[in-house]
Residue, then its C-alpha position, 0 to 999 in steps of 0.5 A: x786223235x784229233x791231230x791225226x784226223x786234221x793231218x789225214x784231212x790235209x794229207x788227203x786234200x794235198x794228195x787230191x790236188x796233186x793229181x788235179x788237171x784243171x783249167x788255168x782260169x781256175x787258178x788264183x795268184x796270191x802271195x806269189x803262189x798259185x792256188x786252186x779256186x778257194x783252196x788254201x793249199x798251194x796248187x800242185x798239178x797240171x793247168x791247161x787252157x782250151x782254144x775257143x776256136x778249135x776246142x783243143x788244148x792250147x796251153x799246159x803247165x805243171x805246178x808244184x807247191x804253187x810254183x810253175x815247175x817242169x815242162x811248159x807247152x803252148x800250141x796254135x789253134x791249128x794244133x802246131x806247137x807254139x812254145x816248148x820250155x821249162x820252169x823251175x821255182x816259177x822262173x823260165x829255166x833251160x832251153x826254150x823254143x818258140x814256133x811260127x803258126x806254120x809249125x817252123x821254128x822261130x827261135x831257140x835258146x836258154x834262160x837262167x831265172x827268166x821272167x816275162x812270158x805271157x800266153x797270148x793269141x800271138x807271140x808278141x814278144x820273146x822275153x829278154x829277162x834272164x836270156x843267156x847263152x846261145x840263141x838261134x833265129x829262123x824266118x817263117x820258111x825255116x831259113x837260119x837268119x841269126x845266131x849268137x850268144x847273150x851274156x848273163x845280163x841279156x846283152x849280145x856277146x862277141x860276134x853274131x852270125x847273120x845269113x842273108x837270103x842267098x846263104x852268105x854269112x856275115x860276122x859282126x858285133x851287134x848294135x841296134x838301129x837307133x844307135x846306128x842312126x845316131x852318129x854321136x852314139x857310136x863315135x866310140x865304136x871300132x870294128x865290124x858290126x851287125x845293125x839289128x832292127x826292131x823285133x815286133x812279135x812274129x814280124x821280126x826284123x833281123x839284121x838291117x846293115x853290116x860293115x865296119x866302123x872305124x874310130x866312130x865312122x863308117x868305113x869301107x863297104x856296107x850292105x843294107x837290107x829291108x824289113x823283109x830281109x831283101x837287100x836294099x843298098x850297097x854303099x862304100x864309105x871313106x871315114x864316114x863319107x859315101x865315096x865309091x860304089x853306090x847301088x840301091x835295089x828294088x824290093x823285088x831284088x833288081x837294081x834301081x840305081x848303080x854308080x859311084x859317088x864322091x861325098x856330098x855337095x854343099x846342099x847335102x846331095x850326093x856327088x855322082x861321078x862317072x857312069x850311072x845306070x837307072x832302072x824302073x820299078x820293073x827292072x827295065x834299064x831307062x838311062x845311062x848317064x855320065x857325071x863329073x863332080x855331080x853334074x851331067x857331063x858327056x853322053x846320056x843314053x835313053x832306053x825304051x820299054x823293050x830295053x833297046x836304045x831310044x835316044x842319045x844326047x851329049x851334056x856339057x856342064x849339066x846342060x844339053x850340048x848344042x848338038x841335036x838329039x839322035x833318036x831311033x824310032 
């Protein structure tokens, strides 16, 4: 009779806890399991968190026998979805989705025994432990930016796809920006690559460069983007040396400089060659300059703020020729 009473009491408590929906702050983590307050029975039920700003639910997780198990949700204080995922045995499992505060999807992909997710005010990081399979990333406006596969060890696998702001798709293997900046670190690489910048919470920096590396040296056309995904430069390389097209862009999208180069001089400066064009920060053409082996040679034309020719002068060996300036008023 005594054993039956104990069993009924334990069974009743377990049944009661199974139906609990409690604040996540009431859960206690010990011995790798979650418990409700002072209970000695691993928690089974639903735990939630309330926003101090809006008073709405911003987190909800299911638990079975002290482990996160089943659907997991987070919401921004404005009510839009923030995280949508699943746990098994307390680990991230299956497809997870992360969202911007404006409701647009940030990224989506799968986990296999994933760890590291923390409910924070902002999405500070996307957990990388246990990440696997196909992952897709979007910007705040809903534009698809990157897509590719991860190996089981969480490293990028094969070719990834990158879409620039004009919708042009580029393919390449992934390398990080630190590796790209260290010439000695990629001397063994060969192929076409996408250079990835850092990921800083929602301020995500995706592909920052795309081009070929042959025998450990940049080769052929390379395109560069800034942290906002705007094109910043186009360059052409010949066995690691800038040679050919060399164009830079303003953050607003217009060109700043455009011309050709022939490597570096003894001081590490680019050797400009042929016709070069220079624009100001407002996109207005300022100068048209002709170079030969890095030195001004020939006609230089200056332009007014209205875009009209304002002056011309001939250069020889980098110095104005003895001829007079031709100026328009």
